[in-house]
SEMAR-192726 format. One line per 5 residues: number of its first residue (from 1); for each residue x, y, z of N, C-alpha, C, O. Coordinates in steps of 0.02 Angstrom, whole numbers, plus 50000, padded with zeros to 5 digits. Last residue first. Example, Ala and Ser with C-alpha at 12.3 -4.5 7.8 and 13.67 -1.06 7.14 Angstrom:
# SEMAR-192726
2) 50642,49888,50354,50684,49947,50357,50645,50002,50394,50670,50057,50402; 50660,49716,50390,50615,49775,50390,50660,49835,50390,50712,49834,50423 $
# end
This chain:
# SEMAR-192726
100) 43887,47651,47231,43808,47607,47208,43825,47563,47205,43787,47516,47190; 44018,47707,47212,43973,47709,47266,43903,47668,47265,43873,47663,47318; 44071,47643,47113,44104,47604,47177,44042,47643,47240,44025,47618,47294; 43996,47715,47008,44000,47648,47006,44024,47601,47064,44008,47542,47070; 44026,47836,47048,43973,47822,47063,43963,47760,47045,43909,47739,47067 $
95) 44179,47850,47005,44173,47867,47068,44094,47827,47078,44098,47781,47119; 44156,47800,46863,44171,47771,46889,44189,47764,46965,44207,47712,46993; 44094,47941,46823,44054,47888,46805,44082,47834,46839,44035,47800,46859; 44198,48013,46860,44112,48053,46893,44086,47959,46876,44063,47924,46921; 44287,47992,46748,44309,47990,46814,44228,47980,46853,44214,47924,46872 $
90) 44200,48018,46617,44232,47948,46627,44246,47941,46712,44222,47892,46742; 44172,48151,46599,44129,48117,46649,44160,48030,46654,44138,47990,46696; 44275,48206,46536,44265,48208,46602,44208,48191,46618,44187,48224,46666; 44245,48168,46389,44337,48151,46441,44305,48155,46520,44312,48108,46559; 44154,48237,46349,44153,48163,46346,44200,48145,46411,44187,48117,46464 $
85) 44215,48390,46367,44143,48338,46404,44146,48268,46420,44142,48241,46476; 44323,48387,46309,44320,48392,46404,44250,48346,46392,44239,48287,46405; 44346,48402,46169,44353,48356,46209,44328,48340,46284,44318,48284,46307; 44302,48551,46162,44245,48501,46121,44256,48425,46135,44212,48383,46124; 44353,48627,46286,44382,48619,46221,44323,48561,46197,44309,48524,46244 $
80) 44444,48715,46423,44370,48704,46384,44374,48693,46315,44396,48738,46279; 44567,48698,46494,44558,48757,46424,44496,48711,46419,44514,48654,46407; 44591,48668,46656,44579,48650,46588,44544,48707,46539,44502,48749,46555; 44548,48705,46796,44611,48742,46770,44634,48719,46691,44684,48744,46664; 44420,48651,46815,44441,48705,46826,44498,48750,46801,44497,48810,46790 $
75) 44402,48524,46804,44409,48564,46725,44416,48632,46738,44418,48674,46692; 44441,48354,46883,44425,48461,46878,44442,48477,46821,44488,48453,46788; 44349,48233,46872,44407,48265,46849,44384,48321,46833,44339,48341,46796; 44260,48173,47002,44274,48180,46957,44330,48209,46933,44372,48215,46977; 44143,48189,47153,44183,48173,47108,44220,48177,47043,44172,48204,47015 $
70) 43992,48205,47213,44050,48283,47158,44105,48241,47151,44140,48283,47122; 43866,48138,47225,43923,48118,47208,43965,48190,47161,43965,48211,47103; 43800,48115,47390,43806,48164,47341,43865,48151,47310,43916,48149,47343; 43671,48029,47484,43753,48020,47463,43753,48071,47392,43711,48063,47348; 43574,48038,47630,43582,48049,47566,43663,48039,47544,43708,48042,47585 $
65) 43572,47968,47744,43509,48015,47715,43525,48002,47672,43502,47950,47650; 43633,47859,47832,43657,47913,47780,43611,47919,47777,43580,47875,47807; 43644,47734,47900,43627,47782,47955,43625,47849,47900,43615,47901,47931; 43789,47679,47825,43745,47657,47871,43704,47729,47912,43735,47768,47947; 43908,47720,47749,43821,47737,47721,43786,47710,47775,43728,47726,47765 $
60) 44017,47719,47835,43987,47775,47852,43912,47780,47808,43869,47822,47820; 44055,47582,47785,44017,47597,47865,43978,47677,47867,43924,47689,47895; 44120,47630,47675,44063,47596,47669,44020,47597,47739,43960,47611,47743; 44256,47678,47687,44200,47722,47701,44121,47663,47711,44080,47669,47757; 44335,47568,47663,44349,47627,47728,44304,47672,47714,44322,47725,47740 $
55) 44302,47515,47519,44332,47481,47563,44343,47553,47595,44361,47598,47556; 44216,47503,47399,44195,47537,47438,44228,47532,47525,44195,47540,47577; 44334,47545,47273,44302,47518,47312,44250,47547,47358,44239,47608,47358; 44377,47663,47181,44378,47588,47155,44339,47540,47198,44309,47495,47168; 44421,47770,47265,44374,47780,47222,44345,47697,47167,44299,47693,47126 $
50) 44443,47753,47416,44451,47732,47370,44412,47710,47301,44385,47657,47286; 44435,47863,47563,44406,47842,47510,44445,47822,47454,44485,47864,47433; 44462,47916,47722,44475,47884,47684,44435,47851,47605,44401,47801,47616; 44350,48067,47778,44364,47991,47775,44401,47971,47725,44386,47998,47671; 44320,48205,47866,44339,48201,47781,44359,48126,47807,44386,48125,47862 $
45) 44178,48301,47936,44231,48271,47930,44248,48239,47868,44209,48238,47820; 44092,48445,47970,44104,48399,47938,44169,48361,47951,44215,48393,47976; 44057,48500,48112,44012,48444,48078,44024,48436,48012,43974,48420,47980; 44157,48647,48055,44126,48596,48117,44063,48566,48067,44034,48587,48017; 44224,48633,47925,44187,48661,47936,44177,48622,47999,44190,48562,47996 $
40) 44378,48606,47831,44317,48589,47846,44280,48615,47890,44326,48644,47919; 44526,48653,47830,44460,48695,47828,44388,48668,47821,44341,48707,47808; 44575,48511,47714,44586,48556,47768,44527,48608,47753,44493,48615,47702; 44646,48366,47657,44590,48419,47670,44569,48463,47727,44546,48442,47780; 44751,48278,47689,44756,48337,47660,44709,48373,47640,44725,48419,47601 $
35) 44703,48156,47753,44758,48186,47796,44763,48257,47758,44782,48301,47796; 44628,48100,47649,44586,48147,47688,44648,48180,47740,44633,48233,47767; 44625,48071,47506,44699,48079,47561,44671,48128,47610,44687,48187,47611; 44521,48043,47435,44573,47986,47430,44654,48016,47474,44711,47994,47473; 44370,48074,47523,44449,48093,47503,44481,48032,47494,44475,47982,47529 $
30) 44196,48111,47572,44262,48064,47534,44313,48081,47514,44302,48120,47468; 44161,48227,47713,44154,48229,47642,44231,48130,47622,44281,48109,47651; 43996,48185,47783,44053,48151,47776,44091,48160,47721,44079,48123,47673; 43890,48324,47903,43925,48282,47813,43997,48240,47825,44041,48256,47864; 43778,48337,47979,43833,48306,47970,43839,48297,47913,43801,48268,47874 $
25) 43694,48497,47971,43702,48419,47953,43761,48392,47973,43803,48435,47988; 43664,48631,48002,43690,48587,48054,43680,48507,48045,43665,48465,48087; 43693,48721,47925,43656,48717,47945,43635,48648,47967,43587,48617,47942; 43827,48730,47905,43812,48786,47925,43724,48762,47951,43700,48793,47998; 43846,48569,47831,43866,48610,47910,43832,48665,47930,43799,48653,47981 $
20) 43795,48625,47706,43761,48595,47740,43777,48586,47817,43733,48593,47861; 43870,48749,47646,43810,48747,47680,43773,48707,47711,43724,48726,47743; 43998,48668,47652,43979,48721,47695,43932,48740,47706,43921,48755,47764; 43976,48580,47589,43989,48540,47650,43998,48608,47663,44019,48602,47721; 43929,48659,47446,43909,48621,47470,43899,48581,47562,43847,48562,47589 $
15) 44058,48690,47418,44034,48745,47443,43965,48700,47455,43940,48733,47500; 44127,48564,47402,44153,48624,47457,44102,48670,47487,44095,48687,47545; 44084,48539,47279,44089,48505,47340,44095,48544,47396,44048,48545,47436; 44137,48637,47182,44041,48633,47214,44052,48594,47276,44029,48619,47328; 44274,48611,47196,44229,48690,47211,44166,48679,47222,44136,48708,47267 $
10) 44320,48480,47335,44335,48511,47286,44255,48572,47255,44200,48573,47282; 44309,48398,47438,44337,48473,47443,44359,48504,47382,44405,48545,47376; 44184,48311,47389,44186,48368,47438,44231,48414,47476,44216,48453,47522; 44217,48209,47343,44212,48263,47298,44202,48315,47329,44208,48369,47300; 44040,48158,47410,44118,48122,47379,44131,48187,47323,44092,48210,47281 $
5) 43979,48152,47558,43996,48199,47496,44062,48168,47449,44121,48163,47465; 43846,48110,47657,43898,48087,47636,43933,48110,47549,43913,48088,47496; 43730,48173,47766,43772,48186,47718,43817,48150,47677,43832,48199,47643; 43616,48169,47883,43696,48137,47869,43693,48154,47810,43634,48151,47792; 43517,48275,47976,43539,48260,47913,43615,48239,47918,43661,48271,47943 $
# end
């Protein structure tokens, strides 16, 4: 199975990448800076992704069995407040729009 993961180097995306690669799936991690993505398991690779367009990764979608969107604004280091839930979804919606 071939899976594309946006946000594959983040907390949840990284765990998903590791699990899928361990199950011998091919994993493509979309990243704004693929050269800075480190520690990917065998069977996973990072490719450049501009969140605003499909440029650079559109060809990766050919033959993909699944596309998982885990990209968005990280909240791991932010203090959780009533304002975070609404604000944290905006980047995810932009990411999702560029994927579909």
